[in-house]
N, C-alpha and C positions, 0 to 999 in steps of 0.2 A: 909262385904262382903254377896253376896247375895247367901245362903246356897244352893238355885237349883242347883247351877254349882260351887259348890265348888272343884270339880278337875279343872274345865277349868280356875278358877281366882285363883288357887292354887300358889305361887311363886316358881320359880325353877331357873336353870342356864345352860346355854352352855358354856362350860368350865369354865373362871374366871368371865362369864358376866353374873351378876344377874337379873333376868327378875321376873317381878310382876306378871305376869300370862301367860298363855298358847298360848294366841292369836297372832301369827305373821301374819305380812304382806308380802306375797310374791313378788317375783321380777313381775315387770310389766314394758315391754319398754312403754315407754308414748308418744314417739312421736317428742318430740319435746326438746330432750335434745341437739342436737346442732343447735337450731336457734339462733338468739340474744335474749338476754334476757331470755336464760333458766334457769340459776342460780338461778335468782329469782322467776322466775315462779315453778320450780321444789322445790325450798326450800319452797314456802307457799304450794305446795301441799303435802308434807311430815309432815310438820307443823301442818296441819289441822290433820292428822291422829296421830300424836304425842299429841294431845291435845286429841285426843278422846280414848285415852288408850291401843292402841297397844302396844304389851311389846318390838316388836323389828321390825323394818320394813327392807326390802330387796330393794334394787334400782334394776331398770332393768339392763340388762346384760349392762358391759361397757368393750369395747374392749381393751386387753391387748396388742395387737400390731397392724400395721396396715392391715394385714389378717384377722385379727378375727373381724372387723366389719360386722353386721348382719342386717344392716336395713340403710334406708335415716334418717339423722338426729341423728344419734348414739353417744352415750357417750363414751370418750376413758378415758385411763389412761397410757398411756405410754410415756407420753412426760411429763417432771417436769412442765409447766406450765397448764398442767391439774389439778394439785392440787389445784391451787387457786380456779378455778370455783367449783369444788367440797366440798372444803372448808367452802364457802359460803351455802352449804345446812346443812352441819353437823352442823356447829354454830347455824343456826335456829332451827334445831329439838333439839338440846341441849338447848337451851333456851327455849323449851317447856317442858324439862324433859324426853324428848324422846331418844331412842336409835336407831341407823341406821347402815346397813353394806352395804358394797358393793359387787355386784355380778361379779367375774371376769370371763371374758367371751371371747368366738373363737368359729363363727360360724363354720370353717372348711368348708365342702363343700356345707352347707347351705348359703353361701356367694356369691354374684355374682361381675361380674366385675365393673359394675355400682356402685357398694358400695365399692369397693376397689380403685376408681379412676384408672380402667384399669388394674390392679394386676391381676393375675389369683388365685382364690381361691385354698386352700391347702387342705390336705386330707390325711390320712394314705394311701389311695389307690386311684388311677383314676375311681372313680366310682362315674356317676352321679348322681343327686336326681331327681327325677321327677319333682320337686317343680322348679326347673332352668334350664336354658336353657345350662349353662355352665358345663362344665367336669373339676374337680378340677386336681391340679399339683398332682402327690404324693410326699410328705415330704422326703427329704435327710435325713441323719443323721444329719448334719447341721440345716438344718431345725428343727430338733426334739429338739434338744439340746438348740437351740435359742429360740424356743416356750415355755418349760419348764423354761429356766431364765425367759424369758418375764411375765410368770405367779407369779413367785416367786417376781420379781421387782416389778409388779403392787401391790400387797399384800402388798410389803414396802410402797408404794407410799399412799394406801388406809391409812396406819397409820398417815402417816404424813398428811394428809387430814382430820383427826379426825374421822374415821370412827370407831365405836365399836367393829366391827368384819368383816369379807368377807367370802362369800360363793362363792365356784367353781362351775361354771355351766360344770356338767359332764352327763347330761339329753337329754332328750327330742331329741335325734338324732344330737346334736353339735359335736364338734370334738372329746371332751373324749369319750366320748359315741360311736364315730365312731369307736375311736380305739378298744373298749371291743368288738364290736360288729363283727361276723365274715360275717356279710352281707355286711359289709362295709370295712373288712380290710383284704385283699387279700395277705397282705406282707407274704414273707417267710423268714424274719431275725428275730432279738432279739425283734422287737414290733410288730410281727404278728404272724400267725399261732397256736400254742398252747394257750391255756387259760393264762398260766404263762405268755406268751411273749404278749397277749393281753392286759393283766391287768398292765402292765409295766408300758405304759404312764400317765396312771392315777394317780398310786402308785408315780412315779418320780415328777409329778407336786404338791403334796402333801407334800410330803419329802422336796422338794422344799422350798415351801412356808414356812413349817415351820423352816427349818434352817434359811432364809431368816429373819423371823421375831420373833422368839424366843418361847420358851414354853407356854409362858402365852397370846398369842393374842390367842382369839376363832375364829376356822375355821369352819364353815359349808361345810359341801361336798353335792353336790344336785347330787345324782344320779339315773340313773333310776333304778327303781322297776320293771318294766316290760315294753319291746320295743314295743311290739305290733306289731310285724314285722316277716313275714315267714323269715325262716333261721337266726335268731339272736339269744341273750343271752337265754340260760336256766336257769332254777332256782338255781342249783347248782354255774353256772358261775357268777349270782347276788349274790349268800350267799358269794363265796370267795372274790369276788370283795368288798362288804361289810367289810368282815374282814380285808382284806389288806388296807384298805383305813384306817381303825380304828387304824389298827397299825401304820400306816405312820404317824398318829399325828391328823387326825380329830377330834373335839369334837362333833360332833353331822353329823347325816344324813338325808337331806331333800329329801324325797323319788318321783321321777318326775314318770309319766305315759306317755307310749307311745311316738311316734315319731310324727311331723308335718306331714310327710306323709305317718303315718298308717292309714288303712280302717276302721278302729273300733272308733267308736265317745269316747271322752276320757271328755270333758270341757263342752259339748253343754246340752242344758235342756233335750235332750233326755236321759241322762245318768242319774239315779237314785242319790238320795243325797249317800255323802260318799262309792259309790259304790266300789271305789279301796282302800278301807282302810284294805282290805285283802292283801295287796301288803307290808305295811309298817309294819304290824302284825306279817306277816311271816319273813321279813327281820330282825325284832327286837330279833326273838328267836337266832341269831345269833352274835349279838355285845351286848355292855354292854353301848354304848353311847347313848344318845337321839336320837330318830327317831320322825320326821314330818311327818305328813300326809298332804295332799292336795288333791285337786280336788273335785269340788261340795260338798263344806262344805259351807254351807252359812245361817245357822242356829244354834242358841246358846246350843238347846237341842240335835242336831245331835253332835256338835263339842262336847259338855259334855260327850256325850255316847263314842265318840270315845275314850278319856281320860281316863276316868271312867272304861271303857272295856279293859284296857291296850293295845290298836290295835297301839297306838302312845302317844309319852310324850309331844307334841305340834301338833297345829294346823295351817295349812297354808292357807288364805284366804285373796287374791289378789282383786279380782273382788268385793267379799262384802264389802271390806273398800274403793274400788271404790265408791260405791252405796251409803255407810254410813259411811264418817269417824269416826263417834263416835261409831261405833258397841259395843265394848269392855267398854265404858264409860256405856250405856245403859245396857249392860250385869250386869255390878256389881253394877248398882243403881237402878237396877228392874223396868228397863223401856225397856222391851225388846219386848213390843208391838209396841212401837213407833219408831223400827228397820226399815228401808227403806230395804227389802230385795232383794238382788242382784237376779234378773230371769235366771241367765245365758242366756242369749239371744246373747251375744257377740255383737250386732249391733253396739254399739260405742265404745268397747275397744279393743278384739282381731280382728273383722274384720277393725276397723281401721289401726291396727298395721300392719295389711298384708297388706293394702291398702297405708303404708308409710304415715299415715295422725295420726294427733293427738289424744289419747287415752282420751275419757270421759264415762259416762253413758248416757243412754236415761232416767234413773230416776232420774239423779244427774245432775242439771244443773251448778252444781258449779265444778262439778270435772274437774280438769284443769285449771279452770276458779276460783279459791278461791280469788286472790288479784279483781279481775272484780266484783265479784257477793257478794261483803259483802252486807247484808242484812240490809239496813237504817230505822229505824223508821222513819213514815211519818211525815212531819211538820206539816200536818194539816190532821185530822182524818175525814174520808169522809163514807157517806151511800154508801156500793155498791154493785150493785144486779150481780151474775156470773148466767147465764142460762146455763144448762148442766150440767151434772155432773160426766162426762167421765174424760179421762185423765188430758185433758187440765184444765177442769172447776174444778177439785177438788183441782189442782197444783195452780192454780191463786187463788183458795178460800182460801186454807192453807198460801200462801204466802203473801197475801194482808191482811190476819188476823194475821200477825207474824209482820208486819210493823203496826198496830196498826188501820188498818179500821173496821168498823161494816160490818160485811160481811152476805149477804145471797143470799144462794147457792138453785136455783129452779133448782128440777128436775123431767120430766113429768111421770117417770115411779115410782115403789114401792121402788127401791135401787139406792144407788149411784155404780159408776161403767163403764156406758157405755159400750163399747164395750170391756171392760175388763171381763167384765160377760159372754161375750161370749169365750174368750181367754182361760178362766179357763177350759173349757170344752176339750180342745184341751190337748193329751198327752204331758206332761212336760210341759206345760203353767198353771198347776194349781199353779206355784210357783207366778202368779198374785193375788193370793189370800192373799198372804203377802203384796202385794201393795195394795189391797182392805183394810186389817187389817191398815195399817200405815195409809192411809188418814183418816179412819174413827175415829181412836183414836187422832190423831192432830185435826181435825175439832170439835169433842167433847171438847179438851181440850182447844182450841183456840175461843170457843163459837161463832163458826159457825153457824149462823140460819140455817137449813138443812130442805126445804122444799120439799117432797117427795109428788108423784102424784099433781104435781103442775107444770101448763104450762101457765104464766104468757103472756098479751098480751102485746101489745106497752103501751098501756096507763096506766098500773099496775105500769109502770117502770118508770113515769116521775118522782118521786118522788126522785128517786136515785139522788145522787152526779155524781155515772161513773155506766157504766153498762158494763160486761162483756159478748158477745155471744159466747158460747164454746157447740151449738147445733149438733155438730156433723154430719155425713152423712147419706145419705141414700142409699138404693142399686140403682145401675143403670140398668133398666130393659132393654133387647136389642130388636131392633126390629124385633125380628125373628118369622115367621109364626108358630101360635101355641105355643109360651110361655106363652101364658096366658091360657093355658091348664089345667086340674085337677091334672095331673102328673107333674106339675111345681111347684116350688116355689123358693123363693129368699133364701139367705144365711141367712138375718135374721130371715126368719120363720124358716129355717134348725135349726139354733143355739137353739131359742127358746125350740125347741123340738125335738133334735136329735136323741131320742130312737125310734121315728115311721119313721125308714127305712125299705124297704123290700129289696130283693136279690141283683138286677141290680140297679147299679145308675150311672148318666152320669155326671159329673160336668163341664159345660161351664163356662171357664174361669180357667187359673191357674197362678194366682199371687197365692202371700201369703195366703189370703183367701182360694181360692179353694184347694190348697194345706194343709191347716191346713182341710177343711172339708175329704177331701181324708185320713188324718191322722186320723180322727176321725172313721171315716169309716172301717178302718183297724186296730184299737187299738187292743192290746192283752196285758194282764197283762206280758205275758213271753217276751214282745219285746227286753228284754234285756237278755242274756243268765246268769246262774248261775255262780258264782266266779268258782265253779268246773270246769267251760268249761275251764278256764286257768291252770290249772295243769299241762297240756303241753303246755307249751309257744308256742309251733308252730301251737297248732290248732287253732291259727289265723285264717290263711288260710281257714276256715271250717265257718268263720261268717256269711257270707252270705248265707250257705248251712242251718244254724240254724235258720235266718230268715226265708227260704223260707218253713222251715218244720213247724212253726205255723200255727195252722187251720185257716181259712179263711171263714168270715161269710157273704160278700158282693162281689159281682162283681163291681168293680169300672171303669170307665175310665176318664182321665181329660184330656181335650183339650183344645187348645186356637189358635188363631189367629196368633200370634207373634212366633218366632224361638224358644224359651225357658221357659220349667217350672220353674215356683220361679226366674222370672228374677230377681226382686228385693230383693231376698233374700240374706243374707251376705256369705262370701266365706267361713266361720267356720263352718255354719250349713246348707248352699244348700245343699252341696254333700251328707252329713249326711241324711238328709231327703229324698232326692230323692232315696238315694241308700235303704234306710229302704222302701219306697214305693214301686218301683221296684221289691224287694225283696219280698213284701207282694203280688204281683200282680196286682197291679195298672198298667193301660193300659195308656199310655202318648199319647197323639195326639199333634201336632205342625202344624202350616202354612196350616190351614184348613179355609174353609168356611162355617158356616152354612146355609143350605136350608131350615129347617123346623124342626118341631118339632110336632111326632105323639104320640099317645098313646102307641103305641109300640116302640119309641125311637127317635133317633138323625140323621137326613139325613144330610151329609156334602159332601164336597168338597174338594179333597185332592189338592195341588199345583198343579200337573197334570192336574187337571181337572177330575181327575177318582170320580165317585160318590161311598161314603162308607154309612154303615147303622150301627150305634152303638145301639143295641138293649138296652133298659133300660124300667123298671118300673117306676124309678122316675128321674126325670131330676132337679137337681139343677142349679141355676143360681148365678154366684159369677163374674159377669161381670162389675165389677168396682163399684164406689161409685159417688153421685153426693152430691155438699155442701147442709145443710140445712142452707140457710141464709136469708128467708123471713123476718124473725123477725130483723133484722140487717137492711135490706131494709127500712121497715117500721121506725124503731127508728133512725137510723143515720140523725144528723142534730137536733134533738129532746134533746137530750140530751149532755151535754158540753163535755164530755167523754164518747165515745162509741165504744168500741174495738171488733174486728171479729177476732177470734183465730181459730187453729187446724183445722180440718176436714171441721169445716163448712166455713172457709176461702178458702181452698185450698182442697179439699177431697183428689184427684189423686196425690197430692205431700206431705201429710199428714200422718206420722205413729206416734207411741206411741213418740217416741223421740223429733219430731219435734213439736207435740202437747204441751209436757211438758215444753219443751224450750220454746217455744213462749209465753206460759203463764206466764213462771219465769219472761220473759223478758217485757212483759207488766205489771204485777204485781209490778214491779219494777219503772213502770214509773206513777203510778196512786198517 
């Protein structure tokens, strides 16, 4: 065992379930549960994480009845035939020596008629969520009794399907959480009103499961530790609920944070690591069963600290094990430097889930494709040159070397990383330092010859059997009068020296790069409140006022010709970033036309034709990118295998995910 992580790697138990370490993989909807071939695909997904050493994995939510379904392609366990599908998964996990639990799920008012095949969603009261157009139907007494029984029957089916435990989803604003919260429970019968009544539904669910499954079957209860909703549960209600759930027979509490409609970020890279660990710490003082901590724990040192400090008994990491299935194994074998760190971008996992698409990872092309992306040693080992050490070039070099090829990686600058070296300057995106560390260590271990400060010409590359061109993109400079003035610089120049900024700044272009620049200019160490801010949970209504109170150092205006700022940012992160920028005083202009740039600022035309002047001492051009593909044009047809990948192929369509994935696919072809 790695003694640096003696607490994290120590064995423990949840009820009767013996666990070899404190690392759990939390529940994550995969988005392909209901499609043809889902069982085999899910089985390989979880088998990879079992091999990787996670002590226990919890599936994505599994609907306990037909009104419980929470999305397209959802997993279900309310029919006898569901058992066979799920049993295929548990058998595969057990073959790898792993343990897996099923999450019992009911969406409540977070469901839609579309997902429920025309049925009206149900909830404790007819209170519509801002996330969905459908107002739910208030549950009758019969509905409540039937739903409690459905939870218990689903737990029994989980046993029959071979699961090692179940987790009851009572957090994140789903049905059980809706009963507990006065925000969504407006009833005046025995299921609403007083705290005792609002607790009753969740407690009766736990009692019914225990009665149906017996005393020895492990049951985890995922409860909301803090709703982050105005006029919702206070701390005393949370503590009382935790104690009541323990008394009803739960073996552990997995502490959830926030509701999906909360206006305070909980899972994005804007949230500091382990920020919400104070929540299970508070709850742990009121119960004797294990408490599980989740949200923004992606690093073994952070996870060890959470356990060692007594804040929680286990850590739950869903996205980090999506990014690196071998997270736990690498911790125990002293290979933490080789962990592919989750950067909390949400781009391919949670964003995909909310778009009803398959969950995967921008940094792990194998996630969700474990069966298709089996790494095969090359039949013939070739000399391969990779030009450009950005995300695409680094991933291509790593995979080519893993397949046995002799790889030389050329990089014209003095460090590998490409635009990741810019990204790490953005608040929250410092997580990319972990990505750089991961690639540096693998390239070194795999004996990839890294040639820095080297920019080969086409003739230098003719000796190689294959060449991969990953030379990235360059700024697209707009044809605006004055854009070549001394007060103008492109985003490349800004990121190379962002400290040399003056008071007033205009940013032309409001895509991802423009928003990142605005974020850099408005950064402040106090951009997330101290945990004492939540001593009164209702203080959530003052969150934006808190952001507005932080001192400002720059006057920033961001503008674009299109309709939406940050148009291509993902749904789980765009709102949070724009909320932050707006409350930090960033002015946002859309649907404008650029007339000219002068030493004093930018002259614009609004959609209605009105002239507007934006005063700015500095103008930053973030108006898109163009591919760096000239080397490919010179070399193509002169080398037997020549590939153009990433932004060098299609700058306007490429992001980190497409670059990494394309690199992995090309590396498999050589």
